[in-house]
C-alpha positions in Angstrom: 23.4 -7.8 -11.8 24.0 -11.6 -11.9 22.5 -13.9 -9.2 23.5 -17.5 -8.8 21.3 -19.9 -7.0 20.1 -23.5 -6.9 16.9 -25.4 -6.3 16.2 -29.0 -5.3 13.2 -31.0 -6.3 12.4 -34.6 -5.7 14.3 -35.7 -8.8 17.4 -33.6 -9.1 19.3 -30.3 -8.2 18.8 -27.4 -10.6 21.3 -24.6 -10.9 19.9 -21.2 -11.8 21.7 -18.1 -13.2 19.6 -14.9 -13.1 20.6 -11.8 -15.0 18.6 -8.7 -13.8 18.6 -5.2 -15.3 16.5 -2.4 -13.9 16.4 1.3 -14.6 14.2 4.3 -13.8 13.3 6.9 -16.4 11.6 9.7 -14.5 8.6 8.3 -12.8 8.6 5.2 -15.1 10.6 2.0 -14.4 11.9 -0.7 -16.8 13.0 -4.2 -15.8 14.5 -7.0 -17.8 15.3 -10.5 -16.4 16.8 -13.7 -17.9 17.0 -16.9 -16.0 18.9 -20.0 -17.1 18.2 -23.3 -15.5 20.7 -26.1 -15.8 20.4 -29.7 -14.5 20.3 -32.6 -16.9 18.5 -30.4 -19.4 18.5 -26.7 -20.3 15.7 -24.3 -19.8 15.5 -20.5 -19.8 13.1 -17.7 -19.3 13.2 -14.0 -20.3 10.9 -11.3 -19.1 10.7 -7.5 -19.9 8.4 -5.2 -17.8 7.6 -1.6 -17.8 5.9 0.4 -15.0 4.3 3.5 -16.4 2.7 6.2 -14.2 -0.8 7.3 -15.1 -3.1 9.7 -13.4 -5.0 6.9 -11.6 -2.0 4.7 -10.6 0.5 2.6 -12.6 0.2 0.7 -15.9 2.2 -2.5 -15.9 3.3 -4.0 -19.2 4.9 -7.4 -19.2 6.3 -9.8 -21.9 7.7 -13.2 -21.1 9.1 -16.1 -23.1 10.3 -19.5 -21.9 12.7 -21.8 -23.6 12.8 -25.6 -22.9 14.3 -28.7 -24.2 11.7 -30.9 -22.5 9.5 -31.7 -25.5 8.1 -35.2 -25.6 5.8 -37.2 -27.8 5.9 -37.9 -31.5 8.9 -36.3 -33.1 10.2 -34.9 -29.7 13.8 -35.5 -30.6 13.5 -33.6 -33.9 11.5 -30.8 -32.2 14.2 -30.4 -29.6 16.9 -30.3 -32.2 15.1 -27.6 -34.2 14.2 -25.7 -31.1 17.8 -25.7 -29.9 19.1 -24.3 -33.1 16.4 -21.6 -33.2 17.0 -20.8 -29.5 20.8 -20.5 -30.1 20.3 -18.2 -33.0 17.8 -16.0 -31.1 20.0 -15.8 -28.0 23.0 -14.9 -30.2 20.9 -12.1 -31.8 19.8 -10.8 -28.3 23.4 -10.8 -27.0 24.8 -9.2 -30.1 22.2 -6.4 -30.0 23.0 -5.8 -26.4 26.7 -5.8 -27.0 26.3 -3.2 -29.8 24.2 -1.0 -27.6 26.7 -1.1 -24.7 29.6 -0.5 -27.2 28.0 2.6 -28.7 
């Protein structure tokens, strides 16, 4: 499911694209979410969660990672350039792996 939205702050409007995938597996549940924020910069966030039933309740496992181009300070421009190329490569790997799984 893709969800489009926007948010306003004091400084500028931000457009948000959210990709959400959720699936049950018996009594367990898995969730993956990617959010892309675009305004005058580019930011993103990816989360994966699992809800696993146990005898006393539910164990929740969560992993999250944020990508940003808002690095400042000494060498900020170089850090953004390196980070952008690493992020592009990682995102390409993520989408290629997903495409292969869907295609098989």
